[in-house]
Backbone as XML, in Angstrom:
<?xml version="1.0"?>
<chain id="A" units="angstrom">
  <residue number="1" name="UNK">
    <atom name="N" x="-17.836" y="56.075" z="121.068"/>
    <atom name="CA" x="-19.220" y="56.463" z="121.179"/>
    <atom name="C" x="-19.429" y="57.580" z="120.307"/>
  </residue>
  <residue number="2" name="UNK">
    <atom name="N" x="-20.444" y="57.437" z="119.527"/>
    <atom name="CA" x="-20.769" y="58.447" z="118.516"/>
    <atom name="C" x="-21.964" y="59.318" z="118.906"/>
  </residue>
  <residue number="3" name="UNK">
    <atom name="N" x="-22.035" y="60.565" z="118.838"/>
    <atom name="CA" x="-23.109" y="61.442" z="119.136"/>
    <atom name="C" x="-23.364" y="62.324" z="117.941"/>
  </residue>
  <residue number="4" name="UNK">
    <atom name="N" x="-24.556" y="62.781" z="117.820"/>
    <atom name="CA" x="-24.976" y="63.571" z="116.634"/>
    <atom name="C" x="-25.333" y="64.976" z="117.182"/>
  </residue>
  <residue number="5" name="UNK">
    <atom name="N" x="-24.805" y="66.002" z="116.431"/>
    <atom name="CA" x="-25.388" y="67.317" z="116.709"/>
    <atom name="C" x="-26.243" y="67.542" z="115.550"/>
  </residue>
  <residue number="6" name="UNK">
    <atom name="N" x="-27.465" y="67.484" z="115.699"/>
    <atom name="CA" x="-28.409" y="67.628" z="114.709"/>
    <atom name="C" x="-28.897" y="69.081" z="114.653"/>
  </residue>
  <residue number="7" name="UNK">
    <atom name="N" x="-28.774" y="69.677" z="113.445"/>
    <atom name="CA" x="-29.218" y="71.107" z="113.341"/>
    <atom name="C" x="-30.130" y="71.120" z="112.151"/>
  </residue>
  <residue number="8" name="UNK">
    <atom name="N" x="-31.059" y="72.102" z="112.260"/>
    <atom name="CA" x="-31.885" y="72.336" z="111.103"/>
    <atom name="C" x="-31.310" y="73.484" z="110.264"/>
  </residue>
  <residue number="9" name="UNK">
    <atom name="N" x="-30.031" y="73.348" z="110.109"/>
    <atom name="CA" x="-29.367" y="74.402" z="109.460"/>
    <atom name="C" x="-28.665" y="73.965" z="108.263"/>
  </residue>
  <residue number="10" name="UNK">
    <atom name="N" x="-28.006" y="74.847" z="107.610"/>
    <atom name="CA" x="-27.174" y="74.466" z="106.473"/>
    <atom name="C" x="-26.086" y="73.470" z="106.772"/>
  </residue>
  <residue number="11" name="UNK">
    <atom name="N" x="-25.459" y="73.730" z="107.869"/>
    <atom name="CA" x="-24.330" y="72.836" z="108.205"/>
    <atom name="C" x="-24.900" y="71.715" z="109.037"/>
  </residue>
  <residue number="12" name="UNK">
    <atom name="N" x="-24.980" y="70.399" z="108.639"/>
    <atom name="CA" x="-25.258" y="69.387" z="109.326"/>
    <atom name="C" x="-24.082" y="68.958" z="109.985"/>
  </residue>
  <residue number="13" name="UNK">
    <atom name="N" x="-24.180" y="68.276" z="111.092"/>
    <atom name="CA" x="-23.042" y="67.992" z="111.873"/>
    <atom name="C" x="-23.129" y="66.602" z="112.592"/>
  </residue>
  <residue number="14" name="UNK">
    <atom name="N" x="-22.065" y="66.095" z="113.050"/>
    <atom name="CA" x="-21.952" y="64.915" z="113.854"/>
    <atom name="C" x="-20.819" y="65.105" z="114.750"/>
  </residue>
  <residue number="15" name="UNK">
    <atom name="N" x="-20.954" y="64.546" z="116.020"/>
    <atom name="CA" x="-19.934" y="64.714" z="117.035"/>
    <atom name="C" x="-19.467" y="63.341" z="117.338"/>
  </residue>
  <residue number="16" name="UNK">
    <atom name="N" x="-18.136" y="63.081" z="117.326"/>
    <atom name="CA" x="-17.578" y="61.859" z="117.815"/>
    <atom name="C" x="-16.876" y="62.222" z="119.164"/>
  </residue>
  <residue number="17" name="UNK">
    <atom name="N" x="-17.269" y="61.561" z="120.255"/>
    <atom name="CA" x="-16.635" y="61.849" z="121.487"/>
    <atom name="C" x="-15.273" y="61.075" z="121.551"/>
  </residue>
  <residue number="18" name="UNK">
    <atom name="N" x="-14.284" y="61.848" z="121.839"/>
    <atom name="CA" x="-12.980" y="61.305" z="122.016"/>
    <atom name="C" x="-12.563" y="61.229" z="123.536"/>
  </residue>
  <residue number="19" name="UNK">
    <atom name="N" x="-11.303" y="61.212" z="123.981"/>
    <atom name="CA" x="-11.052" y="61.347" z="125.353"/>
    <atom name="C" x="-11.759" y="62.404" z="126.000"/>
  </residue>
  <residue number="20" name="UNK">
    <atom name="N" x="-12.079" y="62.205" z="127.430"/>
    <atom name="CA" x="-12.787" y="63.174" z="128.167"/>
    <atom name="C" x="-12.482" y="64.676" z="127.866"/>
  </residue>
  <residue number="21" name="UNK">
    <atom name="N" x="-13.409" y="65.416" z="127.588"/>
    <atom name="CA" x="-13.180" y="66.840" z="127.300"/>
    <atom name="C" x="-12.917" y="67.242" z="125.942"/>
  </residue>
  <residue number="22" name="UNK">
    <atom name="N" x="-12.819" y="66.260" z="125.146"/>
    <atom name="CA" x="-12.486" y="66.535" z="123.679"/>
    <atom name="C" x="-13.424" y="66.056" z="122.812"/>
  </residue>
  <residue number="23" name="UNK">
    <atom name="N" x="-13.937" y="66.933" z="121.864"/>
    <atom name="CA" x="-14.944" y="66.390" z="120.801"/>
    <atom name="C" x="-14.340" y="66.943" z="119.508"/>
  </residue>
  <residue number="24" name="UNK">
    <atom name="N" x="-14.606" y="66.093" z="118.514"/>
    <atom name="CA" x="-14.321" y="66.461" z="117.212"/>
    <atom name="C" x="-15.560" y="66.631" z="116.461"/>
  </residue>
  <residue number="25" name="UNK">
    <atom name="N" x="-15.708" y="67.729" z="115.877"/>
    <atom name="CA" x="-16.956" y="68.016" z="115.186"/>
    <atom name="C" x="-16.705" y="67.922" z="113.721"/>
  </residue>
  <residue number="26" name="UNK">
    <atom name="N" x="-17.607" y="67.164" z="113.043"/>
    <atom name="CA" x="-17.583" y="66.955" z="111.610"/>
    <atom name="C" x="-18.804" y="67.689" z="110.966"/>
  </residue>
  <residue number="27" name="UNK">
    <atom name="N" x="-18.427" y="68.506" z="110.090"/>
    <atom name="CA" x="-19.450" y="69.336" z="109.341"/>
    <atom name="C" x="-19.504" y="68.895" z="107.974"/>
  </residue>
  <residue number="28" name="UNK">
    <atom name="N" x="-20.796" y="68.901" z="107.412"/>
    <atom name="CA" x="-20.849" y="68.728" z="106.160"/>
    <atom name="C" x="-21.876" y="69.761" z="105.526"/>
  </residue>
  <residue number="29" name="UNK">
    <atom name="N" x="-21.417" y="70.403" z="104.588"/>
    <atom name="CA" x="-22.207" y="71.465" z="104.096"/>
    <atom name="C" x="-22.620" y="71.097" z="102.526"/>
  </residue>
  <residue number="30" name="UNK">
    <atom name="N" x="-23.786" y="71.215" z="102.236"/>
    <atom name="CA" x="-24.286" y="70.998" z="100.909"/>
    <atom name="C" x="-24.601" y="72.216" z="100.194"/>
  </residue>
  <residue number="31" name="UNK">
    <atom name="N" x="-24.237" y="72.332" z="98.897"/>
    <atom name="CA" x="-24.592" y="73.506" z="98.291"/>
    <atom name="C" x="-26.084" y="73.628" z="98.130"/>
  </residue>
  <residue number="32" name="UNK">
    <atom name="N" x="-26.500" y="74.723" z="98.396"/>
    <atom name="CA" x="-28.037" y="75.032" z="98.337"/>
    <atom name="C" x="-28.444" y="75.254" z="96.901"/>
  </residue>
  <residue number="33" name="UNK">
    <atom name="N" x="-29.752" y="74.835" z="96.705"/>
    <atom name="CA" x="-30.383" y="75.101" z="95.415"/>
    <atom name="C" x="-31.560" y="76.225" z="95.608"/>
  </residue>
  <residue number="34" name="UNK">
    <atom name="N" x="-31.837" y="76.821" z="94.535"/>
    <atom name="CA" x="-33.007" y="77.833" z="94.568"/>
    <atom name="C" x="-34.268" y="77.119" z="94.996"/>
  </residue>
  <residue number="35" name="UNK">
    <atom name="N" x="-34.847" y="77.686" z="95.959"/>
    <atom name="CA" x="-36.123" y="77.185" z="96.452"/>
    <atom name="C" x="-36.671" y="78.215" z="97.389"/>
  </residue>
  <residue number="36" name="UNK">
    <atom name="N" x="-37.737" y="77.817" z="98.171"/>
    <atom name="CA" x="-38.179" y="78.819" z="99.150"/>
    <atom name="C" x="-37.150" y="79.561" z="99.983"/>
  </residue>
  <residue number="37" name="UNK">
    <atom name="N" x="-37.461" y="80.773" z="100.442"/>
    <atom name="CA" x="-36.498" y="81.422" z="101.262"/>
    <atom name="C" x="-36.302" y="80.952" z="102.657"/>
  </residue>
  <residue number="38" name="UNK">
    <atom name="N" x="-35.315" y="81.444" z="103.287"/>
    <atom name="CA" x="-34.714" y="80.965" z="104.520"/>
    <atom name="C" x="-35.599" y="81.338" z="105.745"/>
  </residue>
  <residue number="39" name="UNK">
    <atom name="N" x="-36.519" y="82.344" z="105.619"/>
    <atom name="CA" x="-37.423" y="82.659" z="106.735"/>
    <atom name="C" x="-38.129" y="81.494" z="107.318"/>
  </residue>
  <residue number="40" name="UNK">
    <atom name="N" x="-38.147" y="81.410" z="108.579"/>
    <atom name="CA" x="-38.590" y="80.235" z="109.267"/>
    <atom name="C" x="-37.568" y="79.310" z="109.586"/>
  </residue>
  <residue number="41" name="UNK">
    <atom name="N" x="-36.417" y="79.332" z="109.068"/>
    <atom name="CA" x="-35.312" y="78.389" z="109.466"/>
    <atom name="C" x="-34.665" y="78.903" z="110.732"/>
  </residue>
  <residue number="42" name="UNK">
    <atom name="N" x="-33.686" y="77.953" z="111.273"/>
    <atom name="CA" x="-32.948" y="78.326" z="112.448"/>
    <atom name="C" x="-32.088" y="79.461" z="112.268"/>
  </residue>
  <residue number="43" name="UNK">
    <atom name="N" x="-31.625" y="79.946" z="113.394"/>
    <atom name="CA" x="-30.585" y="81.064" z="113.413"/>
    <atom name="C" x="-29.408" y="80.587" z="112.724"/>
  </residue>
  <residue number="44" name="UNK">
    <atom name="N" x="-28.902" y="79.387" z="112.984"/>
    <atom name="CA" x="-27.780" y="78.784" z="112.342"/>
    <atom name="C" x="-27.947" y="78.698" z="110.859"/>
  </residue>
  <residue number="45" name="UNK">
    <atom name="N" x="-29.052" y="78.291" z="110.379"/>
    <atom name="CA" x="-29.323" y="78.266" z="108.891"/>
    <atom name="C" x="-29.082" y="79.622" z="108.329"/>
  </residue>
  <residue number="46" name="UNK">
    <atom name="N" x="-29.759" y="80.576" z="108.938"/>
    <atom name="CA" x="-29.669" y="81.985" z="108.394"/>
    <atom name="C" x="-28.166" y="82.409" z="108.332"/>
  </residue>
  <residue number="47" name="UNK">
    <atom name="N" x="-27.419" y="82.123" z="109.475"/>
    <atom name="CA" x="-26.052" y="82.578" z="109.552"/>
    <atom name="C" x="-25.149" y="81.940" z="108.267"/>
  </residue>
  <residue number="48" name="UNK">
    <atom name="N" x="-25.398" y="80.668" z="108.137"/>
    <atom name="CA" x="-24.630" y="79.949" z="106.951"/>
    <atom name="C" x="-24.996" y="80.558" z="105.645"/>
  </residue>
  <residue number="49" name="UNK">
    <atom name="N" x="-26.368" y="80.861" z="105.490"/>
    <atom name="CA" x="-26.815" y="81.296" z="104.189"/>
    <atom name="C" x="-26.327" y="82.702" z="103.936"/>
  </residue>
  <residue number="50" name="UNK">
    <atom name="N" x="-26.263" y="83.585" z="105.053"/>
    <atom name="CA" x="-25.771" y="84.983" z="104.855"/>
    <atom name="C" x="-24.302" y="84.864" z="104.568"/>
  </residue>
  <residue number="51" name="UNK">
    <atom name="N" x="-23.431" y="84.078" z="105.310"/>
    <atom name="CA" x="-22.148" y="83.814" z="104.992"/>
    <atom name="C" x="-21.707" y="83.471" z="103.610"/>
  </residue>
  <residue number="52" name="UNK">
    <atom name="N" x="-22.511" y="82.533" z="103.067"/>
    <atom name="CA" x="-22.486" y="82.137" z="101.659"/>
    <atom name="C" x="-22.740" y="83.319" z="100.744"/>
  </residue>
  <residue number="53" name="UNK">
    <atom name="N" x="-23.909" y="83.988" z="101.011"/>
    <atom name="CA" x="-24.294" y="84.892" z="100.049"/>
    <atom name="C" x="-23.463" y="86.261" z="100.055"/>
  </residue>
  <residue number="54" name="UNK">
    <atom name="N" x="-22.832" y="86.617" z="101.205"/>
    <atom name="CA" x="-21.750" y="87.537" z="101.264"/>
    <atom name="C" x="-20.622" y="87.468" z="100.189"/>
  </residue>
  <residue number="55" name="UNK">
    <atom name="N" x="-20.292" y="86.066" z="100.216"/>
    <atom name="CA" x="-19.116" y="85.744" z="99.341"/>
    <atom name="C" x="-19.461" y="85.655" z="97.829"/>
  </residue>
  <residue number="56" name="UNK">
    <atom name="N" x="-20.747" y="85.170" z="97.740"/>
    <atom name="CA" x="-21.324" y="85.156" z="96.377"/>
    <atom name="C" x="-21.494" y="86.521" z="95.788"/>
  </residue>
  <residue number="57" name="UNK">
    <atom name="N" x="-21.660" y="87.591" z="96.544"/>
    <atom name="CA" x="-21.982" y="88.904" z="96.037"/>
    <atom name="C" x="-20.836" y="89.550" z="95.584"/>
  </residue>
  <residue number="58" name="UNK">
    <atom name="N" x="-19.600" y="89.035" z="96.115"/>
    <atom name="CA" x="-18.254" y="89.604" z="95.611"/>
    <atom name="C" x="-18.031" y="89.157" z="94.226"/>
  </residue>
  <residue number="59" name="UNK">
    <atom name="N" x="-18.682" y="88.119" z="93.642"/>
    <atom name="CA" x="-18.510" y="87.570" z="92.471"/>
    <atom name="C" x="-19.763" y="87.904" z="91.369"/>
  </residue>
  <residue number="60" name="UNK">
    <atom name="N" x="-20.610" y="88.607" z="91.898"/>
    <atom name="CA" x="-21.836" y="89.115" z="91.138"/>
    <atom name="C" x="-22.708" y="87.821" z="90.781"/>
  </residue>
  <residue number="61" name="UNK">
    <atom name="N" x="-22.757" y="86.823" z="91.599"/>
    <atom name="CA" x="-23.685" y="85.698" z="91.376"/>
    <atom name="C" x="-24.812" y="85.756" z="92.194"/>
  </residue>
  <residue number="62" name="UNK">
    <atom name="N" x="-26.058" y="85.284" z="91.802"/>
    <atom name="CA" x="-27.229" y="85.356" z="92.688"/>
    <atom name="C" x="-27.015" y="84.607" z="93.973"/>
  </residue>
  <residue number="63" name="UNK">
    <atom name="N" x="-27.919" y="85.196" z="95.020"/>
    <atom name="CA" x="-28.010" y="84.602" z="96.259"/>
    <atom name="C" x="-28.452" y="83.182" z="96.274"/>
  </residue>
  <residue number="64" name="UNK">
    <atom name="N" x="-27.993" y="82.326" z="97.197"/>
    <atom name="CA" x="-28.551" y="81.020" z="97.375"/>
    <atom name="C" x="-29.749" y="81.055" z="98.321"/>
  </residue>
  <residue number="65" name="UNK">
    <atom name="N" x="-30.712" y="80.214" z="98.204"/>
    <atom name="CA" x="-31.977" y="80.106" z="99.040"/>
    <atom name="C" x="-31.869" y="78.806" z="99.708"/>
  </residue>
  <residue number="66" name="UNK">
    <atom name="N" x="-32.594" y="78.636" z="100.929"/>
    <atom name="CA" x="-32.806" y="77.494" z="101.569"/>
    <atom name="C" x="-33.404" y="76.283" z="100.855"/>
  </residue>
  <residue number="67" name="UNK">
    <atom name="N" x="-33.058" y="75.092" z="101.007"/>
    <atom name="CA" x="-33.588" y="73.864" z="100.474"/>
    <atom name="C" x="-33.832" y="72.937" z="101.459"/>
  </residue>
  <residue number="68" name="UNK">
    <atom name="N" x="-35.111" y="72.483" z="101.885"/>
    <atom name="CA" x="-35.278" y="71.408" z="102.913"/>
    <atom name="C" x="-34.845" y="70.182" z="102.387"/>
  </residue>
  <residue number="69" name="UNK">
    <atom name="N" x="-34.889" y="69.891" z="101.017"/>
    <atom name="CA" x="-34.407" y="68.802" z="100.408"/>
    <atom name="C" x="-32.988" y="68.564" z="100.538"/>
  </residue>
  <residue number="70" name="UNK">
    <atom name="N" x="-32.187" y="69.615" z="100.191"/>
    <atom name="CA" x="-30.691" y="69.563" z="100.269"/>
    <atom name="C" x="-30.363" y="69.435" z="101.869"/>
  </residue>
  <residue number="71" name="UNK">
    <atom name="N" x="-30.941" y="70.153" z="102.641"/>
    <atom name="CA" x="-30.627" y="69.883" z="104.109"/>
    <atom name="C" x="-30.947" y="68.545" z="104.553"/>
  </residue>
  <residue number="72" name="UNK">
    <atom name="N" x="-31.891" y="67.875" z="104.175"/>
    <atom name="CA" x="-32.218" y="66.604" z="104.549"/>
    <atom name="C" x="-31.281" y="65.544" z="103.918"/>
  </residue>
  <residue number="73" name="UNK">
    <atom name="N" x="-30.802" y="65.807" z="102.769"/>
    <atom name="CA" x="-29.724" y="64.987" z="102.248"/>
    <atom name="C" x="-28.398" y="65.194" z="102.958"/>
  </residue>
  <residue number="74" name="UNK">
    <atom name="N" x="-28.062" y="66.401" z="103.246"/>
    <atom name="CA" x="-26.829" y="66.559" z="104.047"/>
    <atom name="C" x="-26.895" y="65.924" z="105.446"/>
  </residue>
  <residue number="75" name="UNK">
    <atom name="N" x="-28.106" y="65.936" z="106.051"/>
    <atom name="CA" x="-28.221" y="65.546" z="107.348"/>
    <atom name="C" x="-28.038" y="63.984" z="107.355"/>
  </residue>
  <residue number="76" name="UNK">
    <atom name="N" x="-28.705" y="63.306" z="106.323"/>
    <atom name="CA" x="-28.528" y="61.862" z="106.213"/>
    <atom name="C" x="-27.156" y="61.385" z="106.118"/>
  </residue>
  <residue number="77" name="UNK">
    <atom name="N" x="-26.301" y="62.097" z="105.277"/>
    <atom name="CA" x="-24.871" y="61.782" z="105.186"/>
    <atom name="C" x="-24.193" y="62.162" z="106.462"/>
  </residue>
  <residue number="78" name="UNK">
    <atom name="N" x="-24.412" y="63.253" z="107.186"/>
    <atom name="CA" x="-23.855" y="63.711" z="108.290"/>
    <atom name="C" x="-24.148" y="62.601" z="109.468"/>
  </residue>
  <residue number="79" name="UNK">
    <atom name="N" x="-25.310" y="61.956" z="109.485"/>
    <atom name="CA" x="-25.675" y="60.909" z="110.534"/>
    <atom name="C" x="-24.737" y="59.814" z="110.403"/>
  </residue>
  <residue number="80" name="UNK">
    <atom name="N" x="-24.026" y="59.735" z="109.259"/>
    <atom name="CA" x="-23.151" y="58.509" z="109.168"/>
    <atom name="C" x="-21.795" y="58.662" z="109.872"/>
  </residue>
  <residue number="81" name="UNK">
    <atom name="N" x="-21.479" y="59.967" z="110.267"/>
    <atom name="CA" x="-20.347" y="60.310" z="111.095"/>
    <atom name="C" x="-19.029" y="60.003" z="110.343"/>
  </residue>
  <residue number="82" name="UNK">
    <atom name="N" x="-19.043" y="60.105" z="108.983"/>
    <atom name="CA" x="-17.802" y="59.892" z="108.247"/>
    <atom name="C" x="-17.309" y="61.199" z="107.697"/>
  </residue>
  <residue number="83" name="UNK">
    <atom name="N" x="-15.932" y="61.355" z="107.886"/>
    <atom name="CA" x="-15.392" y="62.626" z="107.372"/>
    <atom name="C" x="-14.987" y="62.395" z="106.053"/>
  </residue>
  <residue number="84" name="UNK">
    <atom name="N" x="-15.843" y="62.431" z="105.181"/>
    <atom name="CA" x="-15.628" y="62.173" z="103.668"/>
    <atom name="C" x="-16.822" y="62.687" z="102.971"/>
  </residue>
  <residue number="85" name="UNK">
    <atom name="N" x="-16.572" y="62.962" z="101.642"/>
    <atom name="CA" x="-17.698" y="63.297" z="100.677"/>
    <atom name="C" x="-18.584" y="62.109" z="100.557"/>
  </residue>
  <residue number="86" name="UNK">
    <atom name="N" x="-19.843" y="62.203" z="100.357"/>
    <atom name="CA" x="-20.811" y="61.248" z="100.240"/>
    <atom name="C" x="-20.528" y="60.547" z="98.829"/>
  </residue>
  <residue number="87" name="UNK">
    <atom name="N" x="-20.721" y="59.328" z="98.648"/>
    <atom name="CA" x="-20.624" y="58.578" z="97.403"/>
    <atom name="C" x="-21.844" y="58.969" z="96.397"/>
  </residue>
  <residue number="88" name="UNK">
    <atom name="N" x="-21.461" y="59.174" z="95.103"/>
    <atom name="CA" x="-22.413" y="59.421" z="94.077"/>
    <atom name="C" x="-23.263" y="60.846" z="94.428"/>
  </residue>
  <residue number="89" name="UNK">
    <atom name="N" x="-22.637" y="61.775" z="94.754"/>
    <atom name="CA" x="-23.137" y="62.957" z="95.262"/>
    <atom name="C" x="-24.182" y="63.562" z="94.255"/>
  </residue>
  <residue number="90" name="UNK">
    <atom name="N" x="-25.348" y="63.829" z="94.778"/>
    <atom name="CA" x="-26.380" y="64.565" z="94.005"/>
    <atom name="C" x="-26.114" y="66.077" z="94.135"/>
  </residue>
  <residue number="91" name="UNK">
    <atom name="N" x="-25.629" y="66.571" z="95.104"/>
    <atom name="CA" x="-25.355" y="68.018" z="95.416"/>
    <atom name="C" x="-23.767" y="68.226" z="95.680"/>
  </residue>
  <residue number="92" name="UNK">
    <atom name="N" x="-23.352" y="69.548" z="95.437"/>
    <atom name="CA" x="-22.006" y="69.867" z="95.756"/>
    <atom name="C" x="-21.873" y="69.783" z="97.305"/>
  </residue>
  <residue number="93" name="UNK">
    <atom name="N" x="-20.704" y="69.508" z="97.843"/>
    <atom name="CA" x="-20.497" y="69.411" z="99.230"/>
    <atom name="C" x="-19.126" y="70.122" z="99.591"/>
  </residue>
  <residue number="94" name="UNK">
    <atom name="N" x="-19.134" y="70.415" z="100.750"/>
    <atom name="CA" x="-17.788" y="70.927" z="101.405"/>
    <atom name="C" x="-17.891" y="70.313" z="102.873"/>
  </residue>
  <residue number="95" name="UNK">
    <atom name="N" x="-16.713" y="69.682" z="103.168"/>
    <atom name="CA" x="-16.578" y="68.901" z="104.434"/>
    <atom name="C" x="-15.499" y="69.739" z="105.171"/>
  </residue>
  <residue number="96" name="UNK">
    <atom name="N" x="-15.851" y="70.020" z="106.602"/>
    <atom name="CA" x="-15.056" y="70.840" z="107.388"/>
    <atom name="C" x="-14.931" y="70.094" z="108.779"/>
  </residue>
  <residue number="97" name="UNK">
    <atom name="N" x="-13.787" y="70.135" z="109.445"/>
    <atom name="CA" x="-13.710" y="69.697" z="110.700"/>
    <atom name="C" x="-12.961" y="70.605" z="111.671"/>
  </residue>
  <residue number="98" name="UNK">
    <atom name="N" x="-13.418" y="70.365" z="112.887"/>
    <atom name="CA" x="-12.701" y="71.228" z="113.956"/>
    <atom name="C" x="-12.999" y="70.563" z="115.227"/>
  </residue>
  <residue number="99" name="UNK">
    <atom name="N" x="-12.351" y="71.286" z="116.402"/>
    <atom name="CA" x="-12.466" y="70.786" z="117.715"/>
    <atom name="C" x="-13.491" y="71.450" z="118.590"/>
  </residue>
  <residue number="100" name="UNK">
    <atom name="N" x="-14.222" y="72.569" z="117.943"/>
    <atom name="CA" x="-15.192" y="73.249" z="118.668"/>
    <atom name="C" x="-16.347" y="73.482" z="117.718"/>
  </residue>
  <residue number="101" name="UNK">
    <atom name="N" x="-17.380" y="74.064" z="118.204"/>
    <atom name="CA" x="-18.547" y="74.538" z="117.533"/>
    <atom name="C" x="-18.260" y="75.837" z="116.959"/>
  </residue>
  <residue number="102" name="UNK">
    <atom name="N" x="-17.815" y="75.900" z="115.642"/>
    <atom name="CA" x="-17.527" y="77.017" z="114.994"/>
    <atom name="C" x="-18.629" y="78.091" z="114.548"/>
  </residue>
  <residue number="103" name="UNK">
    <atom name="N" x="-18.285" y="79.288" z="114.257"/>
    <atom name="CA" x="-19.273" y="80.137" z="113.679"/>
    <atom name="C" x="-19.234" y="79.925" z="112.285"/>
  </residue>
  <residue number="104" name="UNK">
    <atom name="N" x="-20.482" y="80.372" z="111.576"/>
    <atom name="CA" x="-20.582" y="80.257" z="110.250"/>
    <atom name="C" x="-19.538" y="80.866" z="109.464"/>
  </residue>
  <residue number="105" name="UNK">
    <atom name="N" x="-19.183" y="82.184" z="109.875"/>
    <atom name="CA" x="-18.175" y="82.899" z="109.250"/>
    <atom name="C" x="-16.767" y="82.078" z="109.215"/>
  </residue>
  <residue number="106" name="UNK">
    <atom name="N" x="-16.469" y="81.529" z="110.386"/>
    <atom name="CA" x="-15.206" y="80.845" z="110.504"/>
    <atom name="C" x="-15.192" y="79.684" z="109.392"/>
  </residue>
  <residue number="107" name="UNK">
    <atom name="N" x="-16.252" y="78.716" z="109.420"/>
    <atom name="CA" x="-16.212" y="77.755" z="108.377"/>
    <atom name="C" x="-16.208" y="78.239" z="106.982"/>
  </residue>
  <residue number="108" name="UNK">
    <atom name="N" x="-17.179" y="79.070" z="106.603"/>
    <atom name="CA" x="-17.209" y="79.619" z="105.254"/>
    <atom name="C" x="-15.870" y="80.280" z="104.853"/>
  </residue>
  <residue number="109" name="UNK">
    <atom name="N" x="-15.361" y="81.168" z="105.866"/>
    <atom name="CA" x="-14.167" y="81.869" z="105.629"/>
    <atom name="C" x="-12.926" y="80.878" z="105.199"/>
  </residue>
  <residue number="110" name="UNK">
    <atom name="N" x="-12.784" y="79.865" z="106.021"/>
    <atom name="CA" x="-11.775" y="78.753" z="105.747"/>
    <atom name="C" x="-11.927" y="78.128" z="104.348"/>
  </residue>
  <residue number="111" name="UNK">
    <atom name="N" x="-13.131" y="77.759" z="104.138"/>
    <atom name="CA" x="-13.466" y="77.008" z="102.880"/>
    <atom name="C" x="-13.253" y="78.107" z="101.664"/>
  </residue>
  <residue number="112" name="UNK">
    <atom name="N" x="-13.766" y="79.307" z="101.687"/>
    <atom name="CA" x="-13.637" y="80.388" z="100.766"/>
    <atom name="C" x="-12.178" y="80.692" z="100.446"/>
  </residue>
  <residue number="113" name="UNK">
    <atom name="N" x="-11.381" y="80.993" z="101.490"/>
    <atom name="CA" x="-10.020" y="81.319" z="101.281"/>
    <atom name="C" x="-9.313" y="80.225" z="100.620"/>
  </residue>
  <residue number="114" name="UNK">
    <atom name="N" x="-9.604" y="78.866" z="101.032"/>
    <atom name="CA" x="-8.868" y="77.795" z="100.313"/>
    <atom name="C" x="-9.260" y="77.629" z="98.884"/>
  </residue>
  <residue number="115" name="UNK">
    <atom name="N" x="-10.489" y="77.768" z="98.577"/>
    <atom name="CA" x="-11.074" y="77.718" z="97.251"/>
    <atom name="C" x="-10.414" y="78.778" z="96.375"/>
  </residue>
  <residue number="116" name="UNK">
    <atom name="N" x="-10.484" y="79.981" z="96.825"/>
    <atom name="CA" x="-9.910" y="81.256" z="96.016"/>
    <atom name="C" x="-8.540" y="81.042" z="95.818"/>
  </residue>
  <residue number="117" name="UNK">
    <atom name="N" x="-7.786" y="80.362" z="96.786"/>
    <atom name="CA" x="-6.348" y="80.245" z="96.412"/>
    <atom name="C" x="-6.104" y="79.317" z="95.302"/>
  </residue>
  <residue number="118" name="UNK">
    <atom name="N" x="-6.997" y="78.525" z="94.907"/>
    <atom name="CA" x="-6.834" y="77.656" z="93.883"/>
    <atom name="C" x="-7.761" y="77.945" z="92.592"/>
  </residue>
  <residue number="119" name="UNK">
    <atom name="N" x="-8.544" y="78.955" z="92.661"/>
    <atom name="CA" x="-9.456" y="79.274" z="91.606"/>
    <atom name="C" x="-8.684" y="80.101" z="90.446"/>
  </residue>
  <residue number="120" name="UNK">
    <atom name="N" x="-9.021" y="79.706" z="89.246"/>
    <atom name="CA" x="-8.491" y="80.436" z="88.019"/>
    <atom name="C" x="-9.552" y="81.187" z="87.417"/>
  </residue>
  <residue number="121" name="UNK">
    <atom name="N" x="-9.573" y="82.553" z="87.565"/>
    <atom name="CA" x="-10.673" y="83.267" z="86.884"/>
    <atom name="C" x="-10.649" y="83.252" z="85.345"/>
  </residue>
  <residue number="122" name="UNK">
    <atom name="N" x="-9.470" y="82.729" z="84.788"/>
    <atom name="CA" x="-9.472" y="82.739" z="83.310"/>
    <atom name="C" x="-10.150" y="81.341" z="82.806"/>
  </residue>
  <residue number="123" name="UNK">
    <atom name="N" x="-10.272" y="80.402" z="83.803"/>
    <atom name="CA" x="-10.964" y="79.045" z="83.546"/>
    <atom name="C" x="-11.880" y="78.850" z="84.768"/>
  </residue>
  <residue number="124" name="UNK">
    <atom name="N" x="-12.956" y="79.372" z="84.934"/>
    <atom name="CA" x="-13.738" y="79.293" z="86.083"/>
    <atom name="C" x="-14.407" y="78.059" z="86.250"/>
  </residue>
  <residue number="125" name="UNK">
    <atom name="N" x="-14.617" y="77.154" z="85.140"/>
    <atom name="CA" x="-15.188" y="75.911" z="85.179"/>
    <atom name="C" x="-14.171" y="74.789" z="85.414"/>
  </residue>
  <residue number="126" name="UNK">
    <atom name="N" x="-12.817" y="75.111" z="85.516"/>
    <atom name="CA" x="-11.815" y="74.162" z="85.845"/>
    <atom name="C" x="-11.896" y="73.618" z="87.277"/>
  </residue>
  <residue number="127" name="UNK">
    <atom name="N" x="-11.723" y="72.332" z="87.593"/>
    <atom name="CA" x="-11.834" y="71.914" z="88.898"/>
    <atom name="C" x="-10.640" y="72.727" z="89.752"/>
  </residue>
  <residue number="128" name="UNK">
    <atom name="N" x="-11.067" y="72.988" z="90.987"/>
    <atom name="CA" x="-10.085" y="73.727" z="91.819"/>
    <atom name="C" x="-9.165" y="72.861" z="92.597"/>
  </residue>
</chain>
């Protein structure tokens, strides 16, 4: 049985129910694009945006801003409940999985630490 955790936030999610008491949460995060600010968005959206922007600040790059279009695209893919990147991606994506509802800092921390371990500052455009 598939259940969806629909959020109006940066992280769209889907829940697949496994044996009783166990849930595997699939998270898909799409890279945000510049557009209207996050005000009026959910608490979860603000938390993900703040977590991203705290890390971007470390590298002197501009803050991200919320995009309803990107959020809708991420939600459409999350509704498929597939733990994979979407085909023909229009936006950058990060896929994360866990057994509980994580905090934005936990998800972004795991992603950032993984990416920074593979990042080459001498060739920042090289695939990680």
